[in-house]
C-alpha positions in Angstrom: 9.8 43.5 55.5 7.0 42.9 53.1 8.5 41.6 50.0 9.6 38.7 52.0 6.4 38.4 53.6 5.5 38.0 50.4 7.8 35.4 49.2 6.8 32.9 52.4 3.5 33.7 51.3 3.8 31.9 47.9 7.1 29.3 48.8 4.2 28.1 51.6 1.4 26.8 49.0 4.3 26.0 46.3 5.9 23.3 49.0 2.3 21.5 50.1 1.5 21.1 46.6 5.2 19.6 45.6 4.5 17.3 48.6 0.9 15.9 47.6 1.9 15.7 44.4 4.5 12.7 45.4 2.2 10.6 47.3 0.1 10.6 43.4 1.7 7.3 41.5 2.1 8.8 37.9 -0.7 8.8 35.5 0.4 6.5 33.1 -0.7 7.2 29.2 -1.5 3.7 26.9 -2.3 3.5 23.4 -4.4 1.1 22.1 -2.9 -0.6 19.1 -4.5 -2.1 16.3 -4.9 -5.9 15.9 -2.6 -7.0 12.4 -4.1 -7.2 9.5 -4.2 -11.1 7.9 -2.5 -10.8 4.7 -2.1 -14.4 4.5 -4.3 -15.3 1.2 -1.3 -12.8 0.1 1.4 -14.6 1.2 1.9 -16.4 -2.3 1.8 -12.6 -4.3 4.6 -11.4 -2.2 8.3 -11.5 -4.1 9.4 -9.8 -7.2 7.5 -10.4 -10.6 8.3 -9.8 -14.3 6.6 -9.7 -17.2 5.5 -8.8 -20.6 1.9 -8.1 -21.9 -0.1 -10.7 -23.9 -0.4 -10.9 -27.8 -3.9 -9.3 -28.2 -2.5 -5.9 -25.7 0.4 -3.4 -27.4 3.5 -4.8 -26.4 4.9 -4.4 -23.1 7.0 -5.3 -20.5 5.5 -5.3 -16.9 7.3 -5.6 -13.5 5.9 -6.2 -9.5 7.3 -6.2 -6.2 5.2 -7.5 -3.0 6.5 -6.7 0.3 6.2 -6.7 4.0 7.4 -3.6 5.9 6.7 -2.1 9.2 6.3 -5.4 11.3 4.2 -7.1 8.8 1.3 -4.0 9.6 1.2 -3.6 5.5 2.5 -4.6 2.2 4.4 -2.6 -0.4 3.7 -2.8 -4.1 6.2 -1.0 -6.4 5.1 -1.9 -10.6 6.7 -0.5 -13.4 4.3 -0.4 -17.2 6.1 0.1 -20.1 3.9 0.2 -23.0 4.5 0.7 -27.0 2.6 3.1 -29.0 -0.8 1.5 -30.8 -2.2 3.4 -33.8 -4.6 4.6 -30.9 -3.1 5.1 -27.9 0.2 6.5 -27.3 3.6 4.8 -25.4 3.6 4.6 -21.5 5.7 4.3 -19.5 4.4 4.8 -15.5 6.1 3.7 -12.2 4.1 3.2 -9.0 4.2 2.1 -5.0 0.9 1.8 -3.3 0.5 0.6 0.7 -1.6 -2.0 1.7 -3.4 -1.9 5.0 -6.9 -3.5 6.4 -9.9 -1.9 5.2 -11.8 0.1 7.6 -14.8 0.1 6.2 -16.1 -3.4 4.4 -14.2 -6.9 3.4 -10.9 -6.7 1.8 -8.1 -4.7 2.4 -7.0 -0.4 0.6 -4.5 -0.1 -1.6 -3.1 3.5 -1.8 -1.4 3.6 -4.9 1.2 6.8 -5.8 1.8 6.9 -9.5 5.2 8.6 -10.8 2.4 11.1 -13.2 1.9 12.6 -9.6 -1.7 11.0 -9.2 -2.8 9.4 -5.8 -5.3 7.0 -6.1 -6.9 4.3 -3.8 -8.2 1.0 -4.0 -10.5 -1.6 -2.8 -8.7 -5.1 -3.4 -10.2 -7.9 -2.4 -9.1 -11.7 -2.3 -11.1 -14.1 -3.9 -9.4 -17.8 -4.1 -6.8 -17.5 -6.7 -7.9 -14.3 -7.9 -7.6 -10.7 -6.5 -9.6 -7.8 -7.5 -8.5 -3.9 -7.4 -11.5 -1.6 -7.5 -11.2 1.9 -7.6 -12.5 4.1 -4.8 -11.3 7.6 -5.3 -8.2 9.0 -3.7 -6.4 11.9 -2.7 -5.8 13.0 -6.6 -7.1 10.1 -8.9 -7.2 11.0 -12.6 -9.7 13.3 -13.2 -12.9 11.5 -14.2 -10.3 8.3 -15.5 -10.9 4.8 -13.9 -8.6 2.0 -13.9 -9.2 -1.7 -12.3 -7.3 -4.4 -12.3 -7.3 -8.3 -11.6 -4.3 -10.8 -10.5 -4.9 -14.6 -11.3 -2.8 -17.0 -9.5 -2.0 -19.7 -12.9 0.5 -21.2 -11.2 3.1 -21.6 -8.0 5.3 -19.1 -10.0 2.7 -17.7 -12.6 0.4 -14.8 -11.9 -1.8 -12.8 -15.5 -3.1 -9.2 -14.8 -5.7 -7.6 -16.9 -5.6 -3.7 -16.5 -9.3 -1.8 -17.2 -9.9 1.5 -18.1 -12.8 3.8 -18.3 -12.6 7.4 -19.3 -14.8 9.8 -18.5 -18.6 9.3 -19.0 -18.1 6.2 -20.5 -17.7 2.4 -20.1 -14.4 0.2 -18.6 -12.2 -1.0 -21.5 -9.3 -3.9 -21.8 -6.8 -1.7 -21.6 -3.5 -4.5 -21.7 -3.2 -8.1 -20.2 0.2 -9.3 -19.2 1.4 -12.4 -18.2 3.9 -12.2 -15.2 6.8 -15.1 -13.7 8.6 -14.9 -10.3 11.9 -13.7 -10.0 13.8 -16.6 -8.2 15.7 -15.5 -5.3 19.3 -15.1 -5.4 21.0 -18.4 -4.8 22.3 -18.7 -1.5 26.8 -18.7 -1.2 27.8 -21.7 -0.7 30.3 -21.9 2.7 33.6 -22.7 1.8 35.0 -26.3 2.3 
């Protein structure tokens, strides 16, 4: 009898709480979505690019690919650099991938770059007319003490140049290599059968 009284005592408040909960509308939570970034100043850069280093640089090949992703909220950069050895610099081959997003602290955009060498660097990307500057801003795992900066300049509708500068630990920047890129034309669309 005591158990039955105890059970009824517990069931009554639970039943009342359930009835009250049915009267309240459900709470709906909503997360504010950030405004999409304006990448229109970089529209010309999107696509596939291939090129060669200029005669004043170590001989080499370069590739660049820029595409939008995730609802055009990010731009994905993929690059490859292959340079022959010189008397002062060993041969180098590197692939990299970058994710561009709107900057949260200042003008321009933020580019996080992931290297096949294992480095993770961050750059401030600033567009100034036909010129795009990538200036180093650290990163999760940048090359210790080394700084890299690059500039892309649109020289024609389907051409751009790249200049890469490097600063060893405690030293000034020097010109590492320069290259000229040409846009890879999109594949021809198949002609429908007549």
